[in-house]
N, C-alpha and C positions, 0 to 999 in steps of 0.2 A: 470439348463442347463450349463453346463461350459461352462468357460470364454474362446476368441479365444488367441493366442498367440499376438495380435495386441491391442487387449484389454488388456492382462497385459503386454505388452510391454510401450501403454499409460499412463498407473496407474507405473508404472517406471520410467517414463521418466517426469512426474506430481511430481513424488516425489523427485528426484535428480533436477529439478528444485527451487522445495520448499526449498530443503536445500543449492542449490546455493544461493538463494535469502535469507536465512536466516545468513549464513555468510559474505556474502556483506552487510549484514544490520552491522553485528558485526565489519565490516574493518574499520578503519579509514575516509574512505571513506563516507560507508554508512552511521557510525554518523556524518560525516557532514554533507551530504546533510540531514538529521531527526534535525538535530542542526536548519540547513536554512530554514526550512520549518516549524520548530516550531517557528525559529524566524520572519520568513515573518506571520505567526499567527499572533502572540501576537500586531506585529508594525503595521498590519492592522484591529485588534481591537481596539487599543490606538487611531487610525486613525479616526474609529466611532467611538469613543465615542464624538470626536471634530467636527464631521463632520455637515454641516449645512442636518437637517430633507430634506429642500425642494429641496433638488441638488442634483437628483436623480442619475445626471451619476456619479460624488461622489459617490456614494454609494452603484452603482453597480460597480464600480473601484474598493472599496474596496472587495465589496462579491466577487466579481472574486479572487481577493489574496485569503481570505480565502481559498474558494473551489482548489485553484491550489494545495497549502501549502497540504489538506486535502486529496487531490486527491493521491498525491504522497507518502503519507503517507499510504493512505489505500491502493493500489495498491500495496505495499510491503507486506501490512498483509496480505492479500487474497490473495497473493501469496505464500509465509509464509503457509495458513492456506492449502492452495488448497493440498499444494506437505504432509503436515500430515495427511490431510483429506485421499490421493490417499496412504499413508506409513499405516496406519490404514486398509483399504479396501483391502493393498497384505498382510499386518496379517492377516486379518481375515479369506483370503481365502487358509493361508497356511495350 
């Protein structure tokens, strides 16, 4: 079944967006954000080692800091991966 023009355009947009995110991650700002996310995760892990295990509020706060840092990195990786997948689909259909 041939793809529609709309499907082709969507794949192109996904591929372009993924490339833009990849370039952003390689930029000074992107590297800064990734470094800050890694720093936040590491700091939270150190805090986790010091927190009282019965302090549920503090444990949740530390977990949330880790989740936010991991989410930022994950979103960027997902966007790049989606773009690469779209590019592969476009290549396969050519």
